[in-house]
C-alpha positions in Angstrom: -41.0 9.7 41.0 -38.9 11.0 38.1 -36.0 9.1 36.6 -33.8 9.2 33.6 -33.6 6.4 31.1 -30.2 5.3 29.9 -31.1 3.5 26.7 -27.6 2.2 25.8 -26.1 2.1 22.3 -27.2 -1.4 21.4 -30.8 -0.9 22.4 -31.0 2.5 20.7 -29.5 1.2 17.5 -30.7 -2.4 17.2 -33.3 -3.2 19.9 -35.5 -0.2 20.5 -38.4 -2.3 21.6 -36.6 -3.0 24.9 -36.3 0.7 25.5 -40.0 1.3 24.6 -41.0 -1.6 26.9 -38.9 -0.1 29.7 -40.7 3.2 29.4 -44.1 1.6 29.1 -43.5 -0.5 32.2 -42.2 2.3 34.3 -45.0 4.7 33.3 -47.5 2.0 34.1 -46.0 1.9 37.6 -46.4 5.6 38.0 -42.8 6.7 37.2 -42.1 9.8 35.1 -39.4 8.9 32.6 -37.1 11.5 31.1 -34.7 10.8 28.2 -31.6 13.1 28.3 -30.8 13.7 24.6 -27.1 14.3 25.4 -26.5 10.7 26.5 -24.1 8.6 24.4 -22.0 5.4 24.8 -20.9 4.5 28.3 -17.4 3.7 27.0 -17.4 0.0 27.8 -16.0 -1.2 24.4 -13.3 1.5 24.5 -12.2 0.5 28.0 -12.2 -3.2 27.3 -10.3 -2.8 24.1 -7.5 -0.7 25.6 -8.5 2.9 25.1 -9.0 4.2 28.7 -8.6 7.9 27.7 -11.5 7.6 25.3 -13.5 5.7 27.9 -12.8 8.4 30.4 -14.1 11.1 28.1 -17.3 9.2 27.6 -17.6 8.6 31.4 -17.4 12.4 31.9 -20.0 12.9 29.2 -22.3 10.4 31.0 -22.0 12.2 34.3 -22.8 15.5 32.7 -25.8 14.2 30.7 -27.4 12.6 33.8 -26.5 15.2 36.4 -29.4 16.2 38.5 -31.2 12.9 38.4 -31.5 10.9 41.6 -32.1 7.7 39.6 -30.9 6.5 36.2 -32.4 3.2 34.9 -30.9 1.1 32.2 -32.3 -2.0 30.5 -28.8 -3.5 30.5 -26.8 -5.0 33.3 -23.6 -4.7 31.2 -23.8 -1.0 30.8 -25.0 -0.3 34.3 -22.1 -2.3 35.6 -19.7 -0.2 33.5 -21.0 3.0 34.9 -21.1 1.9 38.5 -17.9 -0.1 38.6 -15.5 1.4 36.1 -16.5 5.0 35.7 -15.3 6.0 39.3 -12.0 4.4 38.5 -11.3 6.3 35.3 -12.9 9.6 36.3 -12.5 9.8 40.1 -13.8 13.3 40.3 -16.9 12.7 38.2 -20.3 12.6 40.0 -21.9 9.3 39.0 -25.7 9.4 39.5 -27.4 6.4 41.1 -27.6 4.0 38.2 -29.8 0.9 38.4 -30.4 -2.1 36.1 -34.1 -2.4 35.5 -34.8 -5.4 37.9 -32.8 -3.7 40.7 -34.9 -0.5 40.3 -38.2 -2.3 40.3 -37.5 -4.4 43.4 -35.0 -2.3 45.4 -36.4 1.2 44.7 -40.1 0.8 43.8 -40.5 -2.2 46.0 -42.6 -4.3 43.5 -42.3 -7.8 42.2 -45.7 -8.2 40.6 -45.8 -5.5 37.9 -49.1 -6.5 36.5 -47.6 -8.4 33.5 -49.3 -11.2 31.5 -47.1 -13.4 29.3 -48.7 -16.9 28.7 -45.6 -18.7 27.6 -43.0 -21.1 28.9 -39.7 -19.3 29.4 -36.2 -19.9 30.8 -33.9 -17.2 32.1 -30.2 -16.5 31.3 -28.4 -14.4 34.0 -25.9 -12.4 32.1 -22.3 -12.2 33.4 -22.2 -8.5 34.3 -25.6 -8.5 36.0 -24.6 -11.7 37.9 -21.0 -11.0 38.8 -20.6 -7.2 38.9 -24.1 -6.0 39.8 -25.0 -9.0 41.9 -28.7 -8.8 40.9 -29.1 -12.3 42.3 -32.7 -13.6 41.9 -34.4 -10.3 41.3 -35.2 -11.0 37.6 -36.5 -14.5 38.6 -38.7 -13.0 41.3 -40.2 -10.7 38.7 -40.7 -13.5 36.2 -42.4 -15.7 38.7 -45.0 -13.0 39.4 -46.0 -12.7 35.7 -49.5 -14.1 35.1 -49.6 -17.0 32.7 -45.8 -17.5 32.6 -44.2 -20.9 33.2 -40.6 -20.5 34.3 -38.1 -23.4 33.6 -34.7 -23.6 35.2 -31.8 -23.2 32.7 -29.1 -25.9 32.9 -25.7 -24.2 33.2 -27.4 -20.9 33.8 -24.3 -19.2 35.3 -22.1 -20.1 32.4 -21.2 -17.3 30.0 -23.0 -17.3 26.7 -19.7 -16.4 24.9 -20.5 -13.0 23.6 -18.4 -10.8 25.9 -18.4 -7.8 23.5 -15.1 -7.7 21.8 -14.3 -11.2 23.1 -16.6 -12.6 20.4 -14.5 -10.8 17.7 -11.1 -11.8 19.1 -12.1 -15.4 19.8 -14.9 -16.2 17.4 -14.6 -20.0 17.5 -14.7 -20.2 21.4 -17.5 -17.6 21.4 -19.6 -19.6 19.0 -19.0 -22.9 20.9 -20.1 -21.3 24.2 -23.1 -19.8 22.5 -24.1 -23.1 21.0 -23.9 -24.7 24.4 -26.2 -22.0 25.8 -28.7 -22.5 23.0 -28.7 -26.3 23.5 -29.3 -25.9 27.2 -32.2 -23.5 26.6 -33.8 -25.8 24.1 -33.6 -28.7 26.5 -35.9 -26.9 28.9 -38.8 -27.0 26.4 -39.1 -23.2 26.7 -40.6 -21.1 23.9 -38.5 -18.0 25.0 -35.1 -17.4 26.5 -35.2 -14.2 28.6 -32.2 -12.1 29.7 -31.7 -8.5 30.8 -29.0 -7.7 28.2 -29.7 -7.5 24.5 -26.0 -8.0 23.8 -26.2 -11.6 25.0 -29.6 -12.1 23.5 -28.2 -10.9 20.1 -25.5 -13.5 20.3 -27.7 -16.4 21.5 -30.6 -15.5 19.3 -28.4 -15.3 16.2 -27.0 -18.8 16.9 -30.4 -20.1 17.6 -31.8 -18.7 14.4 -29.0 -20.0 12.2 -29.2 -23.4 13.7 -33.0 -23.6 13.4 -33.4 -24.1 17.2 -37.0 -23.9 18.3 -36.6 -21.0 20.8 -36.8 -17.2 20.6 -35.1 -14.6 22.7 -36.7 -11.7 24.4 -35.6 -8.9 26.8 -36.9 -9.0 30.4 -38.4 -5.5 29.9 -40.6 -6.8 27.0 -42.0 -9.6 29.2 -42.7 -7.3 32.1 -44.3 -4.7 29.9 -46.7 -7.2 28.3 -50.3 -7.2 29.6 -53.6 -8.9 28.8 -54.7 -5.9 26.7 -51.4 -5.7 24.7 
């Protein structure tokens, strides 16, 4: 199978390890991964901030960059949701390829839950808002984590509550955003987990920054990095 990787702006600029882990994982499962160099931002920030024309231009560019691919995989529920839910509204005549968040692709398309990962740590999982409410990924990430050898999964109190990042929401409402993030950090720490896992580095950046500044004894890690880890890594 041949797919295209949509890396997303945040991963490309700040969290390249999540993208590398996605490629390593998919190739280990026998998937050929292409990286269309013409890809750029999905336009989510523009759309959410009141610039629909700019977002529409980026949506058109996205459709052109990924034309010809049956599957496009993104290590981000947020950006995958933007493409699937918003792009057809702002560019009705654009052909949107089949875009999947990573856990959706692994379970729904490849039909695998045990990806051969090994991660001997106690973790808890935060279901990000877009993956939970727009993509409806459900328990797919949890099923993948439960199949990881050596991993101990702890339930996160208040898991379905927003972490407070929300892209530009955190800039417009910093005090509320910080308070929500602090609650998420406290809940994660209460589980005794060493790592908080999520499928969006935007949320992990927010939670991880608050955890680091407060000295909380927990680290953040992207789902792809956990699933790409093996005994030999």
